[in-house]
C-alpha positions as CSV (number, residue, x, y, z in Angstrom):
1,X,0.1,-0.1,-0.1
2,X,1.2,3.4,-0.6
3,X,2.2,6.0,2.3
4,X,0.1,9.0,2.1
5,X,-0.1,12.2,4.7
6,X,-3.4,13.9,5.6
7,X,-2.9,17.6,6.1
8,X,-6.0,18.5,7.8
9,X,-7.2,22.0,9.0
10,X,-10.3,21.4,11.8
11,X,-12.4,24.4,12.9
12,X,-11.3,26.0,16.1
13,X,-12.7,24.1,19.2
14,X,-12.0,23.0,22.8
15,X,-9.5,20.1,23.0
16,X,-12.0,17.5,23.9
17,X,-14.3,18.3,20.9
18,X,-11.0,18.3,18.6
19,X,-9.9,14.8,20.0
20,X,-13.2,13.5,19.4
21,X,-13.0,14.7,15.5
22,X,-9.6,13.1,15.0
23,X,-10.5,10.2,16.6
24,X,-13.2,9.8,14.3
25,X,-11.1,10.6,11.2
26,X,-8.7,7.8,12.7
27,X,-11.0,5.5,13.2
28,X,-12.3,5.8,9.4
29,X,-9.0,5.5,8.2
30,X,-8.5,2.1,10.8
31,X,-12.0,0.7,9.2
32,X,-11.1,0.8,5.6
33,X,-7.8,-1.2,5.9
34,X,-5.2,1.8,6.5
35,X,-2.7,1.3,8.8
36,X,-2.1,4.9,10.9
37,X,1.7,5.5,11.6
38,X,1.6,8.6,13.4
39,X,-0.4,11.8,14.3
40,X,1.0,15.1,14.8
41,X,-0.6,18.1,15.8
42,X,0.9,21.5,14.5
43,X,-1.3,24.2,16.5
44,X,-3.9,26.3,16.0
45,X,-3.6,29.6,14.1
46,X,-4.7,32.2,12.4
47,X,-6.1,31.2,9.0
48,X,-4.4,32.9,5.7
49,X,-7.7,33.8,5.0
50,X,-11.2,33.3,5.7
51,X,-12.6,30.0,4.9
52,X,-16.6,29.5,4.5
53,X,-17.6,25.8,5.2
54,X,-21.1,25.0,6.3
55,X,-22.3,28.1,6.6
56,X,-20.0,29.6,8.6
57,X,-16.9,31.7,8.4
58,X,-13.8,30.8,10.0
59,X,-10.7,32.8,11.1
60,X,-9.0,30.3,13.0
61,X,-8.5,26.4,12.8
62,X,-6.0,23.8,14.3
63,X,-3.7,22.1,11.7
64,X,-2.6,18.1,12.1
65,X,-0.9,15.8,9.9
66,X,-1.8,12.4,10.2
67,X,0.4,9.8,8.3
68,X,-0.9,6.5,6.9
69,X,-0.6,3.9,4.2
70,X,-3.6,2.9,2.3
71,X,-4.9,1.7,-0.9
72,X,-6.3,4.5,-3.6
73,X,-9.5,3.7,-3.1
74,X,-9.4,4.3,0.6
75,X,-7.9,7.7,0.1
76,X,-10.7,9.0,-2.2
77,X,-13.7,7.6,0.1
78,X,-11.7,9.7,2.8
79,X,-11.8,12.8,1.1
80,X,-15.5,12.5,0.3
81,X,-16.2,11.6,4.1
82,X,-13.9,14.4,5.1
83,X,-16.0,16.9,3.0
84,X,-19.3,16.3,4.9
85,X,-17.7,16.4,8.1
86,X,-19.1,19.5,9.3
87,X,-15.8,20.3,12.2
88,X,-13.3,19.7,8.9
89,X,-12.3,23.1,7.1
90,X,-9.7,21.5,4.4
91,X,-8.4,18.1,4.0
92,X,-5.7,17.7,1.9
93,X,-3.7,14.2,1.4
94,X,-0.3,14.3,-0.2
95,X,1.5,10.8,-2.0
96,X,4.6,10.4,-0.2
97,X,7.6,8.9,-1.1
98,X,8.6,5.7,0.4
99,X,12.1,6.3,0.8
100,X,14.6,9.0,-0.7
101,X,17.9,7.8,-2.4
102,X,21.2,8.9,-1.4
103,X,21.7,10.8,-4.8
104,X,18.4,12.6,-4.2
105,X,18.9,13.2,-0.4
106,X,22.5,14.7,-0.8
107,X,22.6,16.5,-3.9
108,X,23.7,13.3,-6.3
109,X,27.1,13.9,-6.6
110,X,28.0,12.8,-3.2
111,X,30.8,9.4,-3.0
112,X,29.9,6.7,-0.6
113,X,33.6,7.2,1.0
114,X,32.9,10.5,2.2
115,X,30.7,9.0,4.9
116,X,32.6,6.2,5.9
117,X,34.8,6.9,9.1
């Protein structure tokens, strides 16, 4: 299964409500056969622009990142589910590379013996 990262902006809420939304999101992934690797809070911030969603205008939101493995079909179902969730302002799924080669990581012209001691 490919590796993905879900970047989601939730509307500004108290901690228990935010935890419930994240729990719902992760449970949705697990029910569809995904493997969740990590969940990271990126903090609550002022949005770069006002977002109108579900008849409300939002100026602040909580930013979160979920790292997971899933099938492409699962990803499309997840996005459909999150678009209907009233607490989610902006869901985005990015496909992650499984691993970086040394050439991509270090500029491509690095010798192996440089890293040996």
